[in-house]
C-alpha positions in Angstrom: 4.8 -15.3 13.7 2.1 -14.5 16.1 0.1 -11.6 14.4 0.8 -12.2 10.7 0.9 -15.1 8.1 3.5 -15.3 5.4 3.5 -17.4 2.0 4.7 -17.4 -1.3 2.7 -17.5 -4.5 5.2 -18.0 -7.1 6.9 -14.6 -7.1 4.5 -12.8 -4.9 4.5 -12.5 -1.0 1.3 -12.9 0.5 1.1 -11.2 3.9 -1.9 -11.9 6.4 -2.8 -9.5 9.3 -3.8 -12.3 11.6 -5.4 -10.7 14.7 -9.1 -11.2 13.7 -10.1 -11.5 17.3 -9.2 -7.5 17.8 -10.1 -6.7 14.2 -6.4 -7.1 13.2 -5.5 -3.8 15.4 -2.1 -3.0 15.2 0.2 -3.1 18.5 3.9 -2.5 18.9 4.8 -6.1 18.5 2.3 -6.2 15.3 4.6 -3.6 13.8 7.9 -5.3 14.8 6.6 -8.5 13.2 5.4 -6.6 9.9 9.0 -5.1 9.6 10.5 -8.8 10.0 8.0 -10.0 7.3 8.7 -7.3 4.7 12.2 -8.5 5.2 11.1 -11.9 4.2 9.5 -10.6 1.1 12.4 -8.5 0.1 14.7 -11.6 -0.1 12.2 -14.0 -1.6 9.7 -11.8 -3.6 9.4 -9.7 -7.0 6.0 -7.8 -5.5 3.8 -8.2 -2.1 0.3 -8.6 -1.2 -1.1 -7.4 2.1 -4.5 -9.0 3.3 -6.5 -9.2 6.5 -7.6 -12.5 7.9 -11.1 -12.7 9.4 -14.1 -10.1 8.8 -11.8 -6.9 8.4 -8.7 -5.7 6.9 -7.6 -3.4 10.0 -9.5 -1.5 12.4 -6.4 0.8 13.3 -4.2 1.3 16.4 -4.6 -1.1 19.3 -5.8 1.4 21.7 -5.7 -0.7 25.0 -2.0 -0.6 24.5 -1.7 3.2 23.3 -3.7 4.6 26.4 -0.9 3.2 28.7 1.8 5.2 27.0 3.8 8.1 27.8 3.8 11.2 25.3 7.2 10.2 24.5 6.4 6.6 24.2 3.6 7.9 22.1 5.9 9.8 19.8 8.2 6.8 19.6 5.6 4.4 18.7 4.4 6.6 16.0 7.9 7.3 14.3 8.1 3.4 14.3 5.1 3.1 12.4 6.6 5.8 10.0 9.5 3.7 9.5 8.1 0.6 9.1 5.5 1.7 6.7 7.9 3.6 4.5 9.9 0.2 3.8 6.7 -0.6 1.8 6.1 2.6 0.2 9.4 3.3 -0.6 11.3 -0.1 -0.7 12.1 -2.3 -3.3 9.0 -4.3 -4.1 5.7 -3.1 -5.4 2.8 -3.7 -2.8 -0.6 -4.4 -3.4 -3.4 -4.3 -0.4 -6.4 -6.5 -0.6 -9.0 -4.6 1.4 -12.5 -5.8 3.0 -14.4 -4.9 6.2 -12.7 -2.2 8.1 -10.4 -0.1 6.8 -10.0 2.3 9.7 -7.5 4.6 11.2 -4.3 2.8 11.4 -5.5 0.3 8.7 -6.0 3.0 6.4 -2.8 4.4 6.9 -1.1 1.1 6.3 -3.3 0.5 3.2 -2.0 4.1 1.8 1.6 2.9 2.0 0.9 0.2 -0.6 1.1 1.0 -4.1 -2.0 -0.1 -5.5 -5.5 -0.8 -3.3 -7.9 -3.2 -4.1 -11.1 -3.1 -2.4 -14.1 -5.5 -2.0 -17.7 -4.4 -1.8 -17.8 -4.7 2.2 -14.9 -2.6 2.7 -15.5 0.8 4.5 -12.9 3.6 5.2 -12.4 5.9 8.1 -10.4 8.4 10.3 -12.1 8.4 13.7 -9.0 9.5 15.8 -10.8 12.7 16.3 -13.9 11.1 18.1 -11.1 9.2 20.2 -9.5 12.3 21.4 -6.0 11.6 19.5 -4.5 12.5 16.1 -3.5 10.2 13.2 0.1 9.0 14.0 0.6 6.4 11.3 1.5 8.4 8.1 -2.2 9.5 7.1 -1.4 13.4 7.0 1.1 12.9 4.5 0.2 9.4 2.4 -3.8 9.6 3.1 -4.3 13.0 2.6 -2.2 13.0 -1.0 -4.5 10.3 -1.9 -8.0 11.8 -1.2 -7.1 15.3 -0.4 -6.9 17.8 2.6 -10.4 18.8 2.3 -11.8 15.0 2.1 -9.6 14.1 5.1 -10.4 16.9 7.2 -14.0 15.8 6.8 -13.8 12.4 7.7 -11.5 13.4 10.8 -13.8 16.4 11.9 -17.2 14.4 11.3 -16.4 10.7 12.0 -18.0 10.0 8.3 -17.2 6.4 7.0 -17.3 6.0 3.1 -17.9 3.0 1.1 -15.8 1.2 -1.4 -17.1 3.1 -4.4 -16.5 6.4 -2.6 -13.2 5.2 -1.9 -12.6 4.5 -5.7 -13.9 8.3 -6.4 -11.9 9.7 -4.1 -8.4 7.9 -5.3 -8.3 6.0 -2.0 -8.3 2.4 -4.3 -8.0 1.8 -7.7 -9.9 -1.3 -8.1 -13.5 -2.1 -6.8 -14.5 -6.0 -6.9 -17.1 -8.2 -5.2 -17.3 -9.3 -2.2 -14.6 -11.8 -1.2 -12.6 -11.2 -4.3 -9.9 -8.6 -3.3 -7.2 -11.0 -2.3 -7.4 -12.9 -6.0 -7.3 -9.8 -7.9 -4.3 -8.2 -5.9 -2.6 -11.4 -6.4 -3.4 -11.4 -10.0 -1.8 -7.6 -10.2 1.0 -8.1 -8.2 2.0 -11.1 -10.3 1.9 -9.0 -13.4 4.3 -6.4 -11.7 6.5 -8.9 -10.8 7.2 -9.7 -14.4 8.4 -5.9 -15.0 11.9 -5.4 -15.0 13.4 -4.5 -11.9 14.7 -1.3 -12.3 11.4 -0.2 -13.5 9.4 -1.3 -10.8 11.8 0.7 -8.4 11.7 3.7 -10.2 8.1 3.7 -10.6 7.5 3.2 -6.6 10.6 5.5 -5.5 10.6 8.1 -8.1 6.9 9.2 -8.9 6.3 10.0 -5.3 9.4 12.0 -5.1 8.9 13.8 -8.1 5.6 15.0 -7.2 7.2 16.8 -4.1 9.4 18.8 -6.5 8.8 21.6 -8.5 7.8 21.0 -12.3 11.5 22.0 -13.9 13.2 19.6 -11.1 10.9 17.1 -11.8 11.1 17.1 -15.3 15.0 16.8 -14.9 15.2 13.9 -12.7 12.8 12.2 -14.9 15.2 12.6 -17.8 18.1 10.9 -15.5 15.9 8.2 -14.7 14.5 7.4 -18.0 17.7 7.3 -19.4 19.6 5.3 -16.9 16.7 2.8 -17.1 17.3 2.3 -21.0 20.5 1.2 -20.5 20.0 -1.6 -18.2 20.6 -5.2 -19.8 17.0 -6.0 -19.1 15.6 -2.9 -20.6 17.7 -3.7 -23.6 16.5 -7.1 -24.0 12.9 -6.0 -23.6 13.4 -3.2 -26.1 14.8 -5.7 -28.8 12.0 -8.2 -28.2 9.3 -5.6 -29.0 11.4 -4.1 -32.0 11.4 -7.9 -33.3 7.8 -8.4 -32.7 8.5 -10.8 -30.0 6.5 -9.0 -27.4 2.7 -8.0 -27.6 1.5 -4.4 -28.5 -0.9 -2.7 -25.8 -4.4 -3.4 -26.5 -7.7 -1.8 -26.2 -9.2 -2.1 -22.8 -11.9 -4.1 -24.4 -9.7 -6.4 -25.7 -8.2 -7.6 -22.5 -9.5 -10.6 -20.8 
C-alpha cells in the first residue's frame, strides 16, 4: 500500500493513514486504498482502529487534486467518499479512531464515520471549507452535524474556528481524551474489548442504533424489540447468558472499581 499501513494486533486491524508529507490529505487513490484496507479488515478482524502516521491524523481533502476536477468529477468523488466511509460506519466491524494533531475537514469526516473516537491532547478539529470557497463533501453534513449539532457545525464552517480535544469531548465529537501520544494505545484497548463481544451484538449496535435514531419513537421501539428478540436466540448469546446465570461471568462494577 502506498498511502496506508495495515497490521493485525490480535483480533484488531490497525490501519494507518500514511501520507505524512501531505498531513495525510485524502486523494482519490487514498480513498481506493482505504476501501481495500476495509475489505482486508472485514476478512481478518473483529474490530478496527484507524490512526494517522506522522504529526497529524488527517488534514482533509487533497486540494491540489480537487481544483483540477470538473463539477461532475467533484460530485463523483464526493459520492465515492460517502460509499467508502459508509463501509466503516455501517459495516460489520466496530471501528475506533485514534486522533492527534490536525483532524480537519475530510479528516474529521473520516473520524465521524468511526464508532468511537479517542483524541490525545494535541488534537484539534475544524471544518475550514467555507474559507476555501467550497463545502463539505465527505459526509459531514450528516455524520459530523449529528455528533456536534447543526449550530456548532455552522459556527465552525462560517467562522473558521478550530476547537481543542477537551472542547471536542464536550461537543460529543470524541468520547475519550488522553495524554499526548496515548490515543492509539487507548483505541487498541477499547477495540480489543469490543472484539470480545458477540458478533451479532456488535453488528446490531453499529447498524441498528443509527437507523433507529432516524425513526419515529414508535417505529424505533418496534424495531428494537425485533433486534433484541433475535439477538437473544443466537447460540453465542445463549452461551453467554448461561455463563452469567451460572456465575461464570463477571458482573458490572462501579467505575471506580475498574482498572
